N, C-alpha and C positions, 0 to 999 in steps of 0.2 A: 504494499499499499504506499503510494507515494505521497508525501506531504503536500503535493500542488493540489491533489483533490480530496483533502481530507476535511472534512467538517465534524464540529464537537456538537451533541447535544445530549443532555442530562448526563455529564460527565463521561460520555460513551465517544470515541471517535468511531465516524464511518468513511467510506469513499464514495463518492458521487459518479465516479466514472465506471466501476467496475460490475457489470452486470452480473445478476443471478440467472436461475432458472424459476420459471413458472410451469405448473401443471395445467396444459391449454384444456384437458378434460373439466378441470376443476374452475377455470374461468368460463368457460362454456356454460356450465351450471349455475354460475354466479349471474350470468347475464339472462340466461332463461328465466331463472327465478325471478330476476325485475322485468320480464314481459320482454324481452328484446329479441330480435330475430338477428344473426351474424349473418351479415352479407359477405365477408372476408375478413380473415387476419391479415395483417402487412407483415412485412419481414422484419423479426424482432431484433432489438439491440438492446439499448438500455431500457426501453418500455417495449412491450409487447402493446401493440395497437391492432384495433379492428375499425371497420365501419359496420355499424349495426342500424337495425331500423326498428320502430315501434308498431303498435298494434293500427295506427292510422296511417304507416307506409312513410314514416318522417325519418328521414337519416339523422344519424348522430355518430360522432368521433368517440370512440373509447380509447382510453390512452391509462396503462396499469403500470406502475416501478417494479422493476425486478429483484430491488434489494430495498435494505432499508436507508441504505445512504441516499439513493437515487429517490426514495420516497419523500427524503426531506428536502429537497431541492424541488420536488413534484409538488410538493406543498406550498414551496414559495410560490411555484407560478399561479396557484390557485388564488393565492393573495394577491398577487400583479393584478391577475386579471379581474378580481374583484374591485381592485382600488383604481383601475384606470378605465372602467368598461364605459362610463359617461364621457372620457374623453379623447380614447383612442380606439382605433379598429381591431379589436381582439376578440376571439372566439368567446362565445358566451357561455359558463359553466352551467348545466342543469340539474348534476349529480354529482357527488363525491363521497369518499370515505375508504376505508382500509379493507382489504380482504386479508385475512387474519391478522396478523399482527405488523406486519412488515411491507407490505404492499399497497400502497396508496393509489387510488383509481380516480379517474375524472371522466364523465359522460359530457360531452361539450357539442357545442353547434359544429355540425359537417360544413366545411366550407368547399363550395364546387367549384374549384378553380385550380390552375396549375401555379406550380410557384414560380416567382419570377424567372426570366431568362436573361441572357446578356443584352438583347434588344430592347427589353423591356427598361432594364436600369439604365440603359444608355438614353432611352427615352425621358426616363422620370428622375434624373440625378437630382434635379431641384427639387421635385417634392418629396424624394428620400432624406436628401438633407435637413429639408422643414419639418419631416416627422422627427428626426433625432432630435433638432432643437426644441420640438414639443414636448417630447419625452423629457428631457434636461430640465424644462421650466415646469413641470409638473409639481404640484405641493400635494403630496399624499402623506397618509400616516406611514410610519417605518414598517418595513417589511420583515419577515423570519431572518433573512438573510443579513440583514443589519446587525443582527447579535450573534449569529455564529459565524462570521469572517472576523478574524483577530484584527485588533487595532483600536486605538482610541478615539480616531476620528476620520474621515473620507479618505485623507492624505496617507494616514499610517495603513489603513485597508488596502491601499493600491500597492504602496510600496511594498508591503507584506506579502502579497499575492503575487508579486513582479520577482521579488526574492526566491518566493518558493517554487516558481516556473523555472529559474535560473538554476536553483540547487537540484532539481529533478533532470534536469538534461545531461546526458552523459558527459564525463569529465572532457573526454578526450576531444566531443565535439564543441563544449566551450571554449577550449584552447585554440582548435583550429580556426574557429570563425570568429576568435577574440569575441565573444561575448560580454566581455567585462565591461569595453568600451560601452555598449548599449547599457550594462547596468550601471555601470557610476555616471552615466547621464540621469538615467532615472533619479539616482540618490541624491545626485547633486541639486535637482531641480525639482522633485516631486513636490515640494510645499508651496510651490506656485500654482497649483490646480485648485480651482474653488471647489464645494461641494456641489452635487446635484443629482436628480435623478438620472438611473441608466437601466436600460433593458438587459444590457450584459452578454447579448450574443447577437447583437445586429448584424446579420449576416444575409446576403441574397438569399439562402435556402429558408430563412426564415421569414420572407415575406413571398405572400400569394396575392394572387388577382381573383377575387368573388366572382364569379359571372353574375350571381343574383345581383349582388350590390356595386359592383363594377367599381370597385376602389381597393388599394393596396389592403390588406390586413397583416397584421404583424403576430406571429406566432411563438410558442415555446419560451416564456419570460422566467425560465427556472434559475437564471442567474441576476434577476433584477434585484436592484436596491435602491433606497434614497440617499444611502451615502456612498454614491458613486464620486466620482470625479468629471469636471467638465471636459467636453470633445471625445470621452472615451467610445461610445455607439460609434459615432462617423469614423474614428480612427479605426475601430474594430473592423468595420465595414470595409476601408479600404486596405486593411491588411489582408483581409479574406479575400479581397476581388484580385488582389496583387499575387499573393504567394499561393492561394488556394485554387482560385478559378484560373490562375496565370493570366489577368488581363491587366499588364502593364500600364497600358496607355488610360485606360478607363481609370484606374487607380489613381492615376496621376494628375487627370481629369478632374475628379473630384477634388482632390486636393488644392488643386489652383483655383478651384471654384470657392472652397472654403477661405483661402486669402482675400478673394474678391469681394467676400462677406464679411472682411474685416477680423478673420480668426488670427490668432496672436501664433505666429510662426514657431515659436521656442515652445511654446505649449503643446502644439500640434506633434513636435518632436520627441516631447515628455511620452506622450501616450503611445507613438507609432514605434518608440524605441521600446516600450515596454511588449507591445504586442509582437514586434518582432522577436523577443524572447520566447514568447507563448506559441509562435509558430513555430521554431525549431524544436520547443517541448513535444507538441502536437506531432511532430513529423517523425521524433525520435521512436513514436509507438507505431511507426508504419511496420509492415512486413519487410519492406525493402526501402528504406529510407533514402529519400532524392534532398538533399538540402539545396539544390541548385537555387529555386525560387526563391528561399527564404534567404540564402546568400545575397542574391541580387537585391531584394527588399532591404535588408539590413546596410547596404553598402550605400543604396538609395536615401534610405532615412538620416545616416551620417553624414551625409553630403547636402541635407535641406541647409 
């Protein structure tokens, strides 16, 4: 269990990235008892998901955590959705609860649309930036994640998470790509960042277009917090676009648009430096890690 993905609850430590196993037959029985018909299960990951239907032929999305650690962040997602439902386009939650003691589940609005494509992001860059700004400006009650992420304030929480990501990267990778340069920049400047609300996983694959509503919907708020730092969500989006989608030019275009809006370059560099470290950590878990895009991204960030 890497410390980068640990959270504490009731003096116990859990991992929110390591999936467990669920008995699909038992989950099927749970849904049948609740009078739902299963249309199909979706490929399991950290959650087991399904599209289900009630007696009135209304479709819903079912999502159940496969471990206690994943349940904790899924409860945070539920709290986030409840808090922002009147302000942001997020799926409505109709039912929630625990299956046995470790598997938290949600029954949510089914959104009949695809995740955004490259073409959609290119066409809606300004709208996506504005959505990240709307999130940052939200004034909502604290969420569970504000308490189980260590740090006395938003800046410390951000720094502690960045350090935990860095420490979890294999030592030879940290040395080879000189990741200490990125970390030292974050350490020297993190206190400049102001507190604000964040979604925490603001990536292209967490945006979809609902055919029914014809708007962008934001999903998967498992890592949402009110004790986030400014620019985090859009910086996260840039790093994911550059290093995961491998759309360098689009990522740089988003960055340039931020500068045109008056964003402070040095503050953006703090976020992007932290996200570059996070990208190396994610890649280290791949079956055959390829750090090329992450190396390119980190060099670009350091040259800002």
